[in-house]
MIKEDREN-777498 format. One record per atom (N, C-alpha, C, CB): residue number from 0; residue in one letter; atom name; x, y, z. Coordinates in steps of 0.001 Angstrom, whole numbers, plus 500000, padded with zeros to 6 digits. Last residue first. Glycine has a CB too. Layout:
<atoms>
+-----+----+----+--------+--------+--------+
|   i | aa | at |     c1 |     c2 |     c3 |
+-----+----+----+--------+--------+--------+
| NUM |  a | CA |      X |      Y |      Z |
...
+-----+----+----+--------+--------+--------+
</atoms>
This chain:
<atoms>
+-----+----+----+--------+--------+--------+
|   i | aa | at |     c1 |     c2 |     c3 |
+-----+----+----+--------+--------+--------+
|  80 |  x |  N | 035376 | 146943 | 887662 |
|  80 |  x | CA | 036434 | 147709 | 887097 |
|  80 |  x |  C | 036757 | 146333 | 886097 |
|  80 |  x | CB | 037761 | 148378 | 888310 |
|  79 |  x |  N | 033017 | 147149 | 889226 |
|  79 |  x | CA | 033124 | 147427 | 887750 |
|  79 |  x |  C | 034497 | 146758 | 886846 |
|  79 |  x | CB | 033166 | 149072 | 887665 |
|  78 |  x |  N | 034225 | 146338 | 891215 |
|  78 |  x | CA | 033579 | 145809 | 891014 |
|  78 |  x |  C | 033243 | 146073 | 889606 |
|  78 |  x | CB | 032929 | 145856 | 891866 |
|  77 |  x |  N | 035355 | 149806 | 892425 |
|  77 |  x | CA | 036239 | 148677 | 892039 |
|  77 |  x |  C | 035345 | 147327 | 891584 |
|  77 |  x | CB | 037229 | 148329 | 893351 |
|  76 |  x |  N | 032747 | 150546 | 892832 |
|  76 |  x | CA | 033724 | 151201 | 890866 |
|  76 |  x |  C | 034724 | 150210 | 890704 |
|  76 |  x | CB | 034936 | 153161 | 890781 |
|  75 |  x |  N | 031521 | 149535 | 894972 |
|  75 |  x | CA | 031408 | 148851 | 893204 |
|  75 |  x |  C | 031778 | 149675 | 892374 |
|  75 |  x | CB | 029965 | 148453 | 892555 |
|  74 |  x |  N | 033387 | 149874 | 896537 |
|  74 |  x | CA | 033567 | 148869 | 896911 |
|  74 |  x |  C | 032729 | 148914 | 894620 |
|  74 |  x | CB | 032791 | 148217 | 898848 |
|  73 |  x |  N | 033183 | 153862 | 896598 |
|  73 |  x | CA | 034773 | 152418 | 896403 |
|  73 |  x |  C | 034447 | 150591 | 895650 |
|  73 |  x | CB | 035426 | 151850 | 898665 |
|  72 |  x |  N | 030522 | 152685 | 897751 |
|  72 |  x | CA | 031223 | 153872 | 896260 |
|  72 |  x |  C | 032370 | 152826 | 895624 |
|  72 |  x | CB | 032351 | 155849 | 896978 |
|  71 |  x |  N | 031172 | 152232 | 900179 |
|  71 |  x | CA | 030185 | 151415 | 899160 |
|  71 |  x |  C | 030422 | 151637 | 898310 |
|  71 |  x | CB | 028960 | 151461 | 899055 |
|  70 |  x |  N | 032817 | 154381 | 900632 |
|  70 |  x | CA | 032925 | 152875 | 901098 |
|  70 |  x |  C | 032559 | 152323 | 899882 |
|  70 |  x | CB | 031967 | 152341 | 902376 |
|  69 |  x |  N | 031224 | 155970 | 901560 |
|  69 |  x | CA | 032238 | 156220 | 900879 |
|  69 |  x |  C | 033035 | 154806 | 900063 |
|  69 |  x | CB | 033063 | 156960 | 901884 |
|  68 |  x |  N | 029441 | 155564 | 903548 |
|  68 |  x | CA | 028496 | 155489 | 901665 |
|  68 |  x |  C | 030324 | 155741 | 900580 |
|  68 |  x | CB | 026647 | 157913 | 901241 |
|  67 |  x |  N | 030626 | 154776 | 905591 |
|  67 |  x | CA | 030110 | 154312 | 904837 |
|  67 |  x |  C | 029488 | 154264 | 903618 |
|  67 |  x | CB | 029844 | 154167 | 905222 |
|  66 |  x |  N | 031486 | 157372 | 905353 |
|  66 |  x | CA | 032490 | 157195 | 905640 |
|  66 |  x |  C | 031686 | 155405 | 905100 |
|  66 |  x | CB | 033141 | 157881 | 907224 |
|  65 |  x |  N | 028706 | 158966 | 906138 |
|  65 |  x | CA | 029489 | 159401 | 905261 |
|  65 |  x |  C | 030705 | 158488 | 904703 |
|  65 |  x | CB | 029883 | 160509 | 905789 |
|  64 |  x |  N | 027948 | 157539 | 908666 |
|  64 |  x | CA | 027373 | 157277 | 907588 |
|  64 |  x |  C | 028151 | 157486 | 906695 |
|  64 |  x | CB | 026358 | 157803 | 907409 |
|  63 |  x |  N | 030510 | 158215 | 910430 |
|  63 |  x | CA | 029825 | 157139 | 910173 |
|  63 |  x |  C | 029646 | 156768 | 908988 |
|  63 |  x | CB | 028845 | 157175 | 910632 |
|  62 |  x |  N | 029307 | 160850 | 910556 |
|  62 |  x | CA | 030571 | 160443 | 909637 |
|  62 |  x |  C | 030741 | 159261 | 909534 |
|  62 |  x | CB | 031805 | 160866 | 910000 |
|  61 |  x |  N | 027091 | 161218 | 911553 |
|  61 |  x | CA | 026764 | 162157 | 910236 |
|  61 |  x |  C | 028021 | 161085 | 909747 |
|  61 |  x | CB | 026988 | 164328 | 910235 |
|  60 |  x |  N | 027921 | 160080 | 914224 |
|  60 |  x | CA | 026959 | 159045 | 913343 |
|  60 |  x |  C | 027396 | 160072 | 912236 |
|  60 |  x | CB | 024980 | 158748 | 913754 |
|  59 |  x |  N | 029504 | 162318 | 915278 |
|  59 |  x | CA | 030462 | 160836 | 915044 |
|  59 |  x |  C | 028477 | 160055 | 913733 |
|  59 |  x | CB | 031054 | 159414 | 917769 |
|  58 |  x |  N | 027258 | 164428 | 915092 |
|  58 |  x | CA | 028205 | 164931 | 914231 |
|  58 |  x |  C | 028985 | 163692 | 913626 |
|  58 |  x | CB | 029120 | 165944 | 914980 |
|  57 |  x |  N | 025589 | 162715 | 917451 |
|  57 |  x | CA | 024827 | 163439 | 915766 |
|  57 |  x |  C | 026728 | 163723 | 914700 |
|  57 |  x | CB | 023538 | 166037 | 916314 |
|  56 |  x |  N | 027936 | 163282 | 919109 |
|  56 |  x | CA | 027255 | 162037 | 918828 |
|  56 |  x |  C | 026736 | 162274 | 916751 |
|  56 |  x | CB | 025603 | 161941 | 920261 |
|  55 |  x |  N | 028025 | 165269 | 919756 |
|  55 |  x | CA | 029157 | 165200 | 919291 |
|  55 |  x |  C | 028574 | 163955 | 919124 |
|  55 |  x | CB | 030446 | 165567 | 919962 |
|  54 |  x |  N | 025357 | 166520 | 920714 |
|  54 |  x | CA | 025587 | 166868 | 919139 |
|  54 |  x |  C | 027517 | 165846 | 919146 |
|  54 |  x | CB | 025610 | 169391 | 918768 |
|  53 |  x |  N | 025325 | 165260 | 923045 |
|  53 |  x | CA | 024384 | 164643 | 922048 |
|  53 |  x |  C | 024490 | 165390 | 920753 |
|  53 |  x | CB | 022893 | 164658 | 922554 |
|  52 |  x |  N | 027536 | 166423 | 924636 |
|  52 |  x | CA | 027614 | 165394 | 924105 |
|  52 |  x |  C | 027027 | 164603 | 922983 |
|  52 |  x | CB | 027547 | 165004 | 924797 |
|  51 |  x |  N | 026060 | 168891 | 924656 |
|  51 |  x | CA | 026980 | 169229 | 923629 |
|  51 |  x |  C | 027185 | 167618 | 923305 |
|  51 |  x | CB | 028419 | 170240 | 924125 |
|  50 |  x |  N | 023308 | 168520 | 926438 |
|  50 |  x | CA | 023408 | 169019 | 924460 |
|  50 |  x |  C | 024566 | 168692 | 923596 |
|  50 |  x | CB | 023468 | 170765 | 924160 |
|  49 |  x |  N | 024132 | 167747 | 928604 |
|  49 |  x | CA | 024416 | 166790 | 928039 |
|  49 |  x |  C | 023990 | 166865 | 926248 |
|  49 |  x | CB | 023785 | 165770 | 928911 |
|  48 |  x |  N | 023182 | 169303 | 931971 |
|  48 |  x | CA | 022830 | 169233 | 930842 |
|  48 |  x |  C | 024127 | 168361 | 929348 |
|  48 |  x | CB | 022441 | 170826 | 930776 |
|  47 |  x |  N | 022266 | 166495 | 934053 |
|  47 |  x | CA | 023528 | 167098 | 933928 |
|  47 |  x |  C | 022920 | 167386 | 932597 |
|  47 |  x | CB | 025021 | 166261 | 934150 |
|  46 |  x |  N | 020761 | 167076 | 938088 |
|  46 |  x | CA | 020345 | 166983 | 936920 |
|  46 |  x |  C | 020972 | 167621 | 935848 |
|  46 |  x | CB | 019275 | 167271 | 936956 |
|  45 |  x |  N | 020440 | 164403 | 939954 |
|  45 |  x | CA | 021385 | 164970 | 939694 |
|  45 |  x |  C | 020669 | 165766 | 937989 |
|  45 |  x | CB | 022753 | 163815 | 939793 |
|  44 |  x |  N | 018434 | 164429 | 943557 |
|  44 |  x | CA | 018494 | 164080 | 942310 |
|  44 |  x |  C | 019241 | 164815 | 941374 |
|  44 |  x | CB | 017400 | 163996 | 941930 |
|  43 |  x |  N | 016971 | 162552 | 946407 |
|  43 |  x | CA | 017963 | 164160 | 945677 |
|  43 |  x |  C | 018145 | 163828 | 944274 |
|  43 |  x | CB | 019884 | 164519 | 946385 |
|  42 |  x |  N | 014479 | 161743 | 948190 |
|  42 |  x | CA | 015505 | 161850 | 946759 |
|  42 |  x |  C | 016524 | 163009 | 946664 |
|  42 |  x | CB | 014577 | 162077 | 945368 |
|  41 |  x |  N | 013599 | 160696 | 952127 |
|  41 |  x | CA | 013848 | 161431 | 951216 |
|  41 |  x |  C | 014620 | 161489 | 949210 |
|  41 |  x | CB | 014401 | 161935 | 952105 |
|  40 |  x |  N | 011944 | 158575 | 954594 |
|  40 |  x | CA | 012292 | 158812 | 952553 |
|  40 |  x |  C | 012592 | 160348 | 952305 |
|  40 |  x | CB | 010535 | 158422 | 951258 |
|  39 |  x |  N | 011844 | 158685 | 957209 |
|  39 |  x | CA | 011632 | 158862 | 955870 |
|  39 |  x |  C | 012075 | 158674 | 955792 |
|  39 |  x | CB | 011429 | 159419 | 955174 |
|  38 |  x |  N | 013036 | 159383 | 959712 |
|  38 |  x | CA | 012230 | 158785 | 960117 |
|  38 |  x |  C | 011331 | 158388 | 958622 |
|  38 |  x | CB | 011644 | 159575 | 961281 |
|  37 |  x |  N | 015804 | 161553 | 959019 |
|  37 |  x | CA | 013865 | 162312 | 959950 |
|  37 |  x |  C | 012167 | 161041 | 959489 |
|  37 |  x | CB | 013196 | 164874 | 958541 |
|  36 |  x |  N | 015511 | 159583 | 956173 |
|  36 |  x | CA | 016222 | 160908 | 956558 |
|  36 |  x |  C | 014924 | 160980 | 957768 |
|  36 |  x | CB | 016410 | 162415 | 955090 |
|  35 |  x |  N | 017136 | 156985 | 953202 |
|  35 |  x | CA | 016291 | 157762 | 954907 |
|  35 |  x |  C | 017012 | 158280 | 955259 |
|  35 |  x | CB | 015776 | 157032 | 956266 |
|  34 |  x |  N | 017397 | 158095 | 950331 |
|  34 |  x | CA | 018279 | 157477 | 951799 |
|  34 |  x |  C | 017217 | 157674 | 952436 |
|  34 |  x | CB | 019753 | 158255 | 952570 |
|  33 |  x |  N | 016987 | 157717 | 946663 |
|  33 |  x | CA | 016627 | 158017 | 947385 |
|  33 |  x |  C | 017559 | 157341 | 948823 |
|  33 |  x | CB | 015382 | 157858 | 947039 |
|  32 |  x |  N | 018003 | 159049 | 943279 |
|  32 |  x | CA | 018436 | 158242 | 944763 |
|  32 |  x |  C | 018086 | 158692 | 946242 |
|  32 |  x | CB | 019954 | 158217 | 944858 |
|  31 |  x |  N | 018462 | 160181 | 939452 |
|  31 |  x | CA | 017939 | 159957 | 941200 |
|  31 |  x |  C | 017887 | 158747 | 942090 |
|  31 |  x | CB | 016552 | 160265 | 941349 |
|  30 |  x |  N | 019275 | 161833 | 936606 |
|  30 |  x | CA | 019645 | 160993 | 938155 |
|  30 |  x |  C | 018980 | 160172 | 939193 |
|  30 |  x | CB | 019982 | 161784 | 938975 |
|  29 |  x |  N | 019292 | 162635 | 934062 |
|  29 |  x | CA | 018677 | 162734 | 935459 |
|  29 |  x |  C | 019231 | 161458 | 936064 |
|  29 |  x | CB | 016955 | 162811 | 935501 |
|  28 |  x |  N | 020013 | 164918 | 931582 |
|  28 |  x | CA | 019878 | 163421 | 932086 |
|  28 |  x |  C | 019475 | 163828 | 933623 |
|  28 |  x | CB | 021480 | 162349 | 931926 |
|  27 |  x |  N | 019296 | 166565 | 928438 |
|  27 |  x | CA | 019263 | 166564 | 930090 |
|  27 |  x |  C | 019857 | 164811 | 929698 |
|  27 |  x | CB | 017236 | 166947 | 931206 |
|  26 |  x |  N | 019272 | 168476 | 925738 |
|  26 |  x | CA | 019135 | 167288 | 926118 |
|  26 |  x |  C | 019125 | 167251 | 927901 |
|  26 |  x | CB | 020289 | 166493 | 925375 |
|  25 |  x |  N | 016458 | 171899 | 925694 |
|  25 |  x | CA | 018093 | 171024 | 925754 |
|  25 |  x |  C | 017950 | 169442 | 926693 |
|  25 |  x | CB | 019522 | 172281 | 926860 |
|  24 |  x |  N | 015279 | 174624 | 924044 |
|  24 |  x | CA | 015121 | 173238 | 924992 |
|  24 |  x |  C | 016475 | 172077 | 924709 |
|  24 |  x | CB | 013429 | 172357 | 924483 |
|  23 |  x |  N | 015278 | 178285 | 925424 |
|  23 |  x | CA | 016011 | 176990 | 924680 |
|  23 |  x |  C | 015614 | 175392 | 924717 |
|  23 |  x | CB | 017361 | 176962 | 925220 |
|  22 |  x |  N | 013771 | 179883 | 927766 |
|  22 |  x | CA | 012789 | 179119 | 926192 |
|  22 |  x |  C | 013540 | 178035 | 925974 |
|  22 |  x | CB | 012722 | 180083 | 924461 |
|  21 |  x |  N | 015919 | 180688 | 929088 |
|  21 |  x | CA | 015615 | 181947 | 927983 |
|  21 |  x |  C | 014215 | 180890 | 927524 |
|  21 |  x | CB | 017217 | 182413 | 926389 |
|  20 |  x |  N | 015700 | 178547 | 930901 |
|  20 |  x | CA | 014979 | 180303 | 931210 |
|  20 |  x |  C | 014721 | 180904 | 930362 |
|  20 |  x | CB | 015684 | 181378 | 931833 |
|  19 |  x |  N | 015340 | 175288 | 929024 |
|  19 |  x | CA | 015918 | 176350 | 929892 |
|  19 |  x |  C | 015286 | 178126 | 930530 |
|  19 |  x | CB | 017093 | 176529 | 929050 |
|  18 |  x |  N | 013426 | 172556 | 929121 |
|  18 |  x | CA | 013847 | 173858 | 928934 |
|  18 |  x |  C | 014404 | 174501 | 929949 |
|  18 |  x | CB | 012945 | 174560 | 928543 |
|  17 |  x |  N | 014588 | 169404 | 928402 |
|  17 |  x | CA | 014303 | 170498 | 929850 |
|  17 |  x |  C | 014240 | 171643 | 928328 |
|  17 |  x | CB | 016112 | 170805 | 931645 |
|  16 |  x |  N | 014385 | 166376 | 927838 |
|  16 |  x | CA | 014256 | 167207 | 927422 |
|  16 |  x |  C | 014291 | 167786 | 928300 |
|  16 |  x | CB | 013599 | 167309 | 926772 |
|  15 |  x |  N | 016296 | 163039 | 929352 |
|  15 |  x | CA | 014906 | 163721 | 928866 |
|  15 |  x |  C | 014861 | 165643 | 927805 |
|  15 |  x | CB | 014018 | 163915 | 930702 |
|  14 |  x |  N | 017337 | 159360 | 930204 |
|  14 |  x | CA | 017857 | 161137 | 929240 |
|  14 |  x |  C | 016620 | 161807 | 928945 |
|  14 |  x | CB | 018749 | 161001 | 927368 |
|  13 |  x |  N | 018182 | 158490 | 933523 |
|  13 |  x | CA | 017066 | 158780 | 932135 |
|  13 |  x |  C | 017705 | 160003 | 931112 |
|  13 |  x | CB | 015269 | 159465 | 932803 |
|  12 |  x |  N | 019665 | 156437 | 935539 |
|  12 |  x | CA | 019669 | 157466 | 934908 |
|  12 |  x |  C | 018897 | 157491 | 933723 |
|  12 |  x | CB | 020790 | 157749 | 934727 |
|  11 |  x |  N | 018361 | 154855 | 938759 |
|  11 |  x | CA | 018656 | 154622 | 936933 |
|  11 |  x |  C | 019438 | 156430 | 936917 |
|  11 |  x | CB | 016474 | 154342 | 935488 |
|  10 |  x |  N | 017801 | 155576 | 941351 |
|  10 |  x | CA | 019085 | 154974 | 940865 |
|  10 |  x |  C | 019431 | 153689 | 939427 |
|  10 |  x | CB | 019486 | 154349 | 942205 |
|   9 |  x |  N | 014663 | 155371 | 940516 |
|   9 |  x | CA | 015524 | 155488 | 941464 |
|   9 |  x |  C | 016033 | 154628 | 941209 |
|   9 |  x | CB | 015279 | 155611 | 942606 |
|   8 |  x |  N | 011933 | 155265 | 939031 |
|   8 |  x | CA | 013258 | 155961 | 938438 |
|   8 |  x |  C | 014416 | 156082 | 938970 |
|   8 |  x | CB | 013126 | 157101 | 938190 |
|   7 |  x |  N | 010123 | 153906 | 940418 |
|   7 |  x | CA | 010292 | 153146 | 939179 |
|   7 |  x |  C | 011406 | 154296 | 938515 |
|   7 |  x | CB | 008662 | 152830 | 938226 |
|   6 |  x |  N | 010401 | 152939 | 944171 |
|   6 |  x | CA | 010084 | 154165 | 942974 |
|   6 |  x |  C | 011040 | 153795 | 941624 |
|   6 |  x | CB | 010609 | 155979 | 943638 |
|   5 |  x |  N | 011746 | 153962 | 947603 |
|   5 |  x | CA | 011084 | 152917 | 945589 |
|   5 |  x |  C | 010795 | 153365 | 944678 |
|   5 |  x | CB | 009785 | 152092 | 945287 |
|   4 |  x |  N | 011014 | 153831 | 949825 |
|   4 |  x | CA | 012023 | 154486 | 949628 |
|   4 |  x |  C | 012801 | 154290 | 948089 |
|   4 |  x | CB | 012786 | 154147 | 950761 |
|   3 |  x |  N | 008844 | 153078 | 950930 |
|   3 |  x | CA | 009475 | 152468 | 950344 |
|   3 |  x |  C | 010840 | 153081 | 950599 |
|   3 |  x | CB | 008977 | 152350 | 949162 |
|   2 |  x |  N | 006734 | 154755 | 951292 |
|   2 |  x | CA | 006718 | 154202 | 952906 |
|   2 |  x |  C | 007990 | 153718 | 952044 |
|   2 |  x | CB | 005288 | 152961 | 953875 |
|   1 |  x |  N | 007344 | 156951 | 949645 |
|   1 |  x | CA | 007479 | 157666 | 951122 |
|   1 |  x |  C | 007816 | 156446 | 951761 |
|   1 |  x | CB | 006058 | 158492 | 951852 |
|   0 |  x |  N | 006915 | 155537 | 947737 |
|   0 |  x | CA | 007989 | 155910 | 947489 |
|   0 |  x |  C | 008156 | 156966 | 949658 |
|   0 |  x | CB | 007884 | 156932 | 945551 |
+-----+----+----+--------+--------+--------+
</atoms>
């Protein structure tokens, strides 16, 4: 990185787990970028708490699974009629 400004996680967004100061584990997104400065390479990172988004995704997946189960039950009922 110091010679080229390149790295495996640069210019990508990755999801990780992080621990808050109170000890609770949360889901985060990490984005890193590099830029030249003072004859060398530097990096800047942004960490975003995505716990609410992950919880919403899980709730949506659960609702989808329930809807699919209801659809299968309806299909089985109609097939038996």
